[in-house]
N, C-alpha and C positions, 0 to 999 in steps of 0.2 A: 286822874286820867283813867279811863276804862276803854281800851281799844283793842282791836284785832285787825291785823292786816297781813297780806301775803306779798312777797316780792321775790325777785330772782337776782342771781349774780352770775355774770359771765366775765371772765377776766383774760387779759393778755391775748386779745384777738389777733394781733399782728396782721391786720388786714393788708393784703398785697394783691393788687390787680395783676393779672398775668404778666404784663409787660414790665412791671417793676420788680419782679422776683429776682433776688440774688441767688446765684448758684454757687454753693460752697460745699466741698466734699465732706466736711466734718461737722456741719451744723446739726444740732439736735432737733431743730424745729421743722415741722412739715408745713412751711408757710404756704405751699401750693394748695393746701386744703382750707386755707383761712376763710375764704368767702363761702364755700359750700358747707363748711362746718358751722359757721355762724348762721347761715340760712336754715340749717337743720335745727339748730337751737331755737331760732325764732318761730319756726313752724310749730314746735312744741309749746313754747311759751305763750303764743297768741291764742292757744286753745284754753289757757288757764285764766282764771279771774285774778289777774295780778294788779296790784296797786302801783308798782313801779319796778324798774330794772336798774341795777347798779353795775357799772363797768369800771373797775379800779385800775385803769391804766394799761399802757402798751396797746393802744388801740390800733396802731399801724406798724408796719414792718420797720420803718426807720424815718418816720416823720415826713413822708412824701406828701406834697399837697394834694395830689390826685387821690391818694388813699384816704386822707382826712376828709376830702370832699365827698367821696363815695359813701363813707360811713355816716357822715352827717345827714346826707340825703336819705339813706336807708333808715336811720333811726327816726327821722321825722315822719315816717309812714307807719310807725308802730301804734297800736291802740292804747298804749300805756306810756306814762312819762319815763324817760331814761335820763340818768345822771352819770357823768363821767369825770375822771380826773386824769391828768397827764402821767404817763410813765416815761422812763428814760428813753425809750425808743421813739416817743412822740415828739420830744423836744431835744434832739441830740446836740444841737448847736445853738449858740446864743444868737448869732446872726444867720439869716437865711443863706443857703448856698445852692448849688445846682441840683441838689437832691432833696433837701429838707427845709421845712418851714422854720422861721425864727421862733425862739422861745416865747416871745411876747405875742406871736400870732395865734397860739393855740386857743385861747379863750374865744377868739372871734369866730373860729370854726364851730364852736359848740355853745353859742349863745342860747340855744333852745334846750340845752341839756345841763343846766345848772349855772352857767356863767351869765347871770343877769347884770353883772358889772364886769365886762370883758377887759377892762383896763387893769384888772388884777388877776392873778393866777390861782386864786382860791375863792371859795364862796360859801354861803349858807343859805338854805331855803327851807320853807315849811313843806314837808311831804304830805302831811295830813294834819288835821287839828291835833295839837299836842305832840307832834312828831317832827323833829328837826334833823336835817342832814347837814353835816359840815364836810365839804370837799376840800381837802388840803393838797397843796403842791409840794411834793417831796424832792423835787429836782432843783439843784443849785449848782452854780459854777464857782469853783474856788479861785484863788488868786492866780493859778496857772491856767485858768480857762477850762479846767477839767470838770465834767459833769459828776456830781456826787449826790448822795442821798442825805439831804439835810433840810430842816425848816429854818429859815432865817429869822432874825429877831423881830422884824416887823410883822411877819406872819404869826409868830408866837404871841405877840402883844395883841394882835387882832383876835386871835383865837381866844385868849383869856377874856377879852371884852365880850365876845359872842357867848361864851359859856356863862359868864357872870349874868348876862341878860336873858338866859334861856329859861329861867324860872323852873317850873315843874315839867318842862318838856322832856320827852324821851329823846336823847341825842344819839344819833348814829354818826360815826366818823368813817370816812372813806379816804384812803391814801394809798399810793402805789407801793412804796417801800414798807418792809416789815417794821413793826414797832416792838413787838414781843418776839423773843427768840423761838424759832421753830426747829432749829437744829442744835446739837450740842455745841456750846461755846460759839454760837453764830457770830456774836459781835466782835470776837477776837480772831476767828479763823480766817486766814488769808484768802481762802477761796469762797467764803460765805459772808464776810463782813460787809461787802458792798451791797448786799441784799437788805440790809437793815439800816435804819436811819442812824447817822452819826450821833445825833443828839436824842436818841430814843428815850433815855431815862428822863430827860427834861419834859418831853411830851407826855410820857406816862404819868409822871407826877402831877402834871396839870390836869390830865383827864381824871385821875383818881380824886383830885381835890374837888372836882365838880360832879362827881358821881357818874361819869360816863362809863358804860359797861361794855360797849360793843364797837369794835374796829373791824373794818373790812379792807383787806389788802390783796395784792397779787404779787408780781415780780419774781417770786421764787419758783413758780411753775410746779408747785406741789399742792396736794390736798392736805391741809393740816389745820387743827384748832389748838391754840395755845392760850394759856391764862397766866396773868400776873396780878396778884393781889386783887382779885375780883374783876379785872378787866379782861374780857375775852377778845382774842383776835382770830378771826376766821379768814384764812388765806385760801384762795381758790386757784387751782391749776390752770394752765393755758389751754385754750381751744386748739392750738396748733402743736401741742406737745402731749405725748402719752400721759394720762389716759383720756385727754380731750374732755374734761369735765365741766359741769356747770351745776348750780345749786338753785333749789326752790326753798324758800324759808317762810315761816309763819310765826309772827309775834302775837302773843295773847296774854291777857290777864285772866286769872280764874276768879271764881266767886269770892275767894278769900283775899284777893288783892295781890297775889303772887304773880310775878312776871316770868314768862317762859318764852324761849325761842326754840322752835323745832325746825330742823332742816333735813332735806333729802338731797342726795347727789345723783346726777345722771351723767351718762357718757354719750358722746357722739359715736355711734357704732359703725356707721357706714357713710361714705361719700362716693360719688361716681368714680373718681380715680382710684379709690382704695375701698373696695366693697367689704373687706374685712379689716376695717381701720384699726381696731384694737390690737389684733395680733401683728399686723403689718407695722404699726407705729412702735409697739414694744420692741419688735425685732430691729427696726430702724435705730432706735435709741441704744439698744444693746450693741449693735454693730459699730456704733460710733463712740463707744464709751472708753475705749482703751487709753487715749491720751489723758482724758479726765481722771481716770482711775489711777494711772501711774503717778500723776501729779498729786492726787489726793493721798496716796500711800506714802509719798516722799515727804510730806509735810507733817507737822505735829497733829495729833499725838502719836502717829505711827512712826514717822522718821525712818522709813525703810531705805536702804541703799537702792539706787536706781535699778540695778540688775535684779534684785529681789522683788521690787515693785513690779517690774515688767513681767516677771515670771508668775506673780500671784494674780495680777489684774484679770486675766481671762477667766479665772475660776469664780468671779462674782460679777460678771458682765451685766447681770440684771439688777445690780444693787440700786442704781439711781431710779430705774423704772419702778422698782418696788416701793421706794420711798415716795416717789411722785404720786403713786396710786393711793396713798393714804392708808392708815391703819396697818402699817407694816409691822410684821413680827420677823425680825431678822436673826438668823443664827447660821453660823458657818462652823459646824463641828470639826472640820478638818483643819481649822486654823489654830494657831497657838492660843492658849487661854487669854493672853492679854489682847491679841487682835480680836478674838471672838467677843470679848467683853466690850471693846470699843465699838464694834459694829452693832451690837445689840442696843447700844444707846441711841442709835438712829431710828429705832422702832417706836411703836406706840406704847411705850412703857411708862407708867407713873413713877414718881420718885420712890415709892415704896416697892417697886419691882413687879407690879401686876399689870397685865395688859389693860389699856384704856382705849377702846375702839370708838372714838368720837369724831374722827376726821371726816367721814362721809355722811353718816346718818346719825343724828343724835337729837336729844331734847335737853336744853340747858336751863336750869333754874337760875334766873338772873337776880331775883330778889325774893327773899322769904317774907314772912309776915312782918309788918311794921312793929317796931319796938313799942 
């Protein structure tokens, strides 16, 4: 294969038509900007020579049929193909209710955007000659009827069959929940573990077995790039949450046969209701951070008493906004050495302790010269 292509990623759109918006005093997300922010992104992307657009889930605020319909109609007008997968907000209930579509309805809204077999909630398609996309469904309902992040056995068996038949194709995987950890001890942390697949190790092992190198996810609402044994996962922040990012990526092979992925990140800077969106949104998130930070400090590895957590929380009210922005370098010199060290681990620091600023703009070498 000798190819070069350019594509974009916009994630966690949380599209909400004005009459569907929930008003909640403590929500982090500015869903009221969802449509104008997405239109701003599309205005930029349609000026580029893109081969396709990926949207890794949470397309709607909470699975409302009118929001799904609006988005499907809007995507159908784009000059490039678009591919989607469901997020937890898109299929929050197994059976339709007065607010949300049924889990099984989702593919039928997006038959033009990957779901060529809408009777199943995952798909594969050829993006370009020699380039294959696999769109996975990471939403599952457990025995108590609760929505969890997990690939069922039937989907895993299907995935292995697809990978086994992919031959020399370059395979891109898109899924909503994280597969590689983006936060310290993410898979075991009680506030972060629901952002990662319950059976992520099983999926990772399968992808490594068949030489898959690229996974694209959302859900966490942060800009981050993580790697596990040669598999890179690029997660993209939400368009309704600071810093309102999206990405433009270019894959290419050089004359020596090496594979590269270069990406640039952009921000929605302004929408009519928030002309200074970046500052307003960061302030919005910081102003609503207190309950989150108190809970965060009360849990391992901090384990602070409630009174101490409440006293400390205001002094790092910008913590999550800094993490979400990507390439964070976190340091709180006024904290105890132990607390200071814990917070530093949430920054863009490599295992050897040096800054690794690859979350927003980078060029990754995916494969070196053949042996």
